[in-house]
PLY file of the C-alpha trace (Angstrom):
ply
format ascii 1.0
element vertex 103
property float x
property float y
property float z
element edge 102
property int vertex1
property int vertex2
end_header
10.27 7.98 9.07
13.51 9.53 8.04
15.37 8.41 4.90
17.62 5.78 6.59
14.59 4.18 8.29
12.70 4.22 5.00
15.64 2.69 3.13
15.81 -0.09 5.73
12.18 -1.12 5.39
11.72 -0.23 1.72
13.27 -3.47 0.55
10.42 -5.38 2.17
7.78 -3.01 0.84
5.70 -3.27 -2.25
5.42 -0.49 -4.79
5.68 3.00 -3.40
6.06 6.43 -4.87
7.46 9.74 -3.75
6.49 13.37 -4.31
8.50 16.03 -2.52
8.09 15.23 1.18
5.50 12.44 0.88
5.74 8.72 0.31
2.78 6.82 -1.11
2.47 3.11 -0.36
0.03 0.86 -2.17
-1.81 -1.34 0.32
-4.96 -3.45 0.06
-8.12 -1.35 0.13
-9.66 -0.87 3.57
-6.73 -2.30 5.55
-5.72 1.05 7.07
-9.18 2.24 8.07
-8.40 2.25 11.81
-4.89 3.65 11.68
-4.11 6.58 13.94
-0.46 7.36 13.37
1.24 10.69 13.85
2.70 11.11 10.36
0.52 8.82 8.27
-2.44 10.07 6.27
-4.58 7.29 4.87
-5.91 8.11 1.44
-8.78 6.14 0.01
-12.36 6.10 -1.10
-15.47 7.38 0.63
-16.69 10.91 1.26
-13.15 12.29 1.60
-11.65 10.48 -1.38
-8.23 11.65 -2.48
-6.66 10.86 -5.81
-2.94 10.69 -6.40
-1.50 10.86 -9.89
0.16 7.57 -10.75
3.31 8.01 -12.83
4.42 5.61 -15.56
6.34 2.61 -14.20
9.49 3.93 -15.87
9.47 7.24 -13.96
12.07 6.78 -11.24
13.06 10.40 -10.51
11.33 13.71 -9.82
10.35 16.39 -10.08
6.81 15.31 -9.37
5.44 11.94 -8.38
7.82 9.10 -9.20
8.40 5.52 -8.10
10.96 4.59 -5.43
9.95 0.98 -6.05
7.78 0.60 -9.15
4.94 -1.92 -9.23
5.99 -5.35 -10.44
4.19 -8.68 -10.60
5.85 -9.95 -7.45
6.07 -6.57 -5.67
2.86 -4.60 -5.98
1.02 -4.11 -2.69
2.76 -3.53 0.61
1.64 -5.72 3.50
-0.42 -3.26 5.55
0.40 -4.93 8.90
4.13 -4.70 8.14
3.79 -1.05 7.08
1.75 -0.14 10.17
4.30 -1.74 12.49
7.20 0.00 10.71
5.49 3.41 10.91
4.51 2.83 14.53
8.06 1.82 15.50
9.50 4.88 13.72
7.04 7.17 15.50
7.80 5.66 18.91
11.55 5.93 18.26
11.17 9.58 17.31
9.29 10.21 20.54
12.00 8.44 22.54
9.75 5.58 23.61
11.59 2.29 24.03
9.96 -1.05 23.10
7.81 -2.21 26.00
7.43 1.33 27.40
4.28 2.20 25.42
1.40 3.06 27.67
0 1
1 2
2 3
3 4
4 5
5 6
6 7
7 8
8 9
9 10
10 11
11 12
12 13
13 14
14 15
15 16
16 17
17 18
18 19
19 20
20 21
21 22
22 23
23 24
24 25
25 26
26 27
27 28
28 29
29 30
30 31
31 32
32 33
33 34
34 35
35 36
36 37
37 38
38 39
39 40
40 41
41 42
42 43
43 44
44 45
45 46
46 47
47 48
48 49
49 50
50 51
51 52
52 53
53 54
54 55
55 56
56 57
57 58
58 59
59 60
60 61
61 62
62 63
63 64
64 65
65 66
66 67
67 68
68 69
69 70
70 71
71 72
72 73
73 74
74 75
75 76
76 77
77 78
78 79
79 80
80 81
81 82
82 83
83 84
84 85
85 86
86 87
87 88
88 89
89 90
90 91
91 92
92 93
93 94
94 95
95 96
96 97
97 98
98 99
99 100
100 101
101 102
């Protein structure tokens, strides 16, 4: 997603961080296991576990990993279905596919 698309959906997202060209969304464990999206890498546990440094909640600017939306009691995890649909729509739009044209 480009920045305007991200800004549009970010308000509905839970906590997410940023580091250079990557955004990191916190979603419930295991909910993205079957994702196959062009620009989304699912990080998690298992044999290919990846760890991302988590900055203090107060860190809102780079350089380095910082929060775009810090975790809060009422805004911690992003709904994985909502995130998937937003990423899928952004990918289809980038490819020039109109809604209903997916094959």
